[in-house]
N, C-alpha and C positions, 0 to 999 in steps of 0.2 A: 548074263548074271540074272539069278533071281529078283522075286520081288522082297522075299526076306532080307536076302544080301545087299539090297538097294538101301531099304528102310534101316536095317544096321549100319550100313555106309552114312547116311544122311544124320544118322543119331551118334555118329562118333564124331561126324566132322561137326557138328553144333555142339558136344560136350568140349572136344578138344578148344574149339572158339571160346569156350565160357572158361575153360580151365587156364587157355593163355592169359584171361586177365589178372587171375592170381598169381601165376609165373611171373607178369610182367608186373606185379603191384611187388613182389617179393624183391623181384630182380632191382627195381627201381630204388626201394627203402634201404637194401642191404647191401647191394654190390655197387649202383651207381653211386648213392649216396654211403658208400663204405669205401673200399679198398679202390674201386676202378673211378672215384671223384677227379682224378686226374684227366678221364675221359670227358668225364657230364658235366664239370665246370664249366665249359665252355657255352653249354646249353643255358646256365644262369646268368651268363654277363651281355648286356648289351653289345650289339657288333651289328657291321654293316656288310658284311661278307656272305655269300650262299653257304657255304660248307661251315662247318663246326667240327670239330674233334668228335663230338657228342655223337656224331653221324655214323660212326664206327660200329656203334651197338646195332645198327640197322643189317650190316653186311654180318655180323654175329648171328643177331636171330634169324637171320635167313638160312644159315647152315641147315638146321633140324629141320627145316621143311623141305629144302633141296635136296637134302639127302634122304627123307624119308621118299619123297616124289620118285626120286631116281630109281632108289633101290626095289621100292615096290612097282615099278612100272617096268625098269628096264631089266632087272636083276631077276625078282620073285614071282611078280604078276600078284603081289598081295594087295587085294580090295581095301580093306581095313587100314591097312599101311597109307594106302593112297588116300583114304578118307583124312587120317592125320595131319597129312603132308598139306592138304587142302584147307582143313580148318586152322592150322597152323599159318598158311599163307594168307587166308580172308582177314585174320587177326594184325595181320602184319598191315593189309591194305585196310582195312577200316581206323589202324595206327595212323597211318599216314595222311587219309584222308582227314580225319580230325584233329589229331595235334599238330602237324606239318602246314595241311591245307587252311583249314578253319580257325584253328587257333593262333598259331603262328605267321599264318600268310606266307608261306613260304611260294605258295602260288596264287596270284591275288583271286579269290575267289571265297564268297562268305555267302551261305542259303539265304536269300532273302525273306524268309518264313520259318521260325527258330522254334522248335516246340519250348516247352519249360526243362524237359530234362536236358536236350541238348546246351540251352542256358545256364543248367545249375552243373552242367562237365566243363563249359567252359571258366563259369567262376569258379570252380575246383583249382584248376589248372593256375588259374591267375592268382590264385591265393598261393598256390605252390612255389609261386614265382617271383614272390611277394619277399622271401628268402634268398641271400644270393650267396649261401653256405650251402656247406651238406647239413650241418647240424638242426636241431628244431625243426624240421619240415613238416608238412604235412600235406594230405590229397596227395599219395602214391599212385595212385587209380589210373588208367587212360581212358576208358571207356566206362568205367563205373565211377558216381560218387555218390557220396550218403546224403539224404536230404540237410543235411548242416550246412551244405553249401549253395540252399537254394536262392538265398539272395545274399550280395556283398555292394561293396561300394567299390572294388579292386579296378582300377583302369587296366585296358590292356596291355598286354606286355610284347615284345619282339622274343 
């Protein structure tokens, strides 16, 4: 692979990763809090079990990444499609670490030193969980939080 292809693949991976935040925001606001609320509402309820119906979304969101990686490496050898598959995968990995591990503590670990931005993202997600219904929500992003979520008195949610 030549240098130009490597650079383009890196840019495509980064661009796909960034694009996925928009996809996630749209999906969270209009699909999860819309017609697939029947899956997502399990995530807005307090419970003591490890899995919830909302986890089905992880399977759904993994399909494009797996499909692109399979098709681009096994079927066609297309590095640009591979880069897209990697970008989607990396977004899913960051989402899992931030959302499931750091915020909801599904694996008991939280960084001891947190940046202002990480605290803002966590606060935005706690604000999102104040509403236990599909209506009137806010803060639908997963890895981006506007400055208006900088400070809050919201307590942690599980």
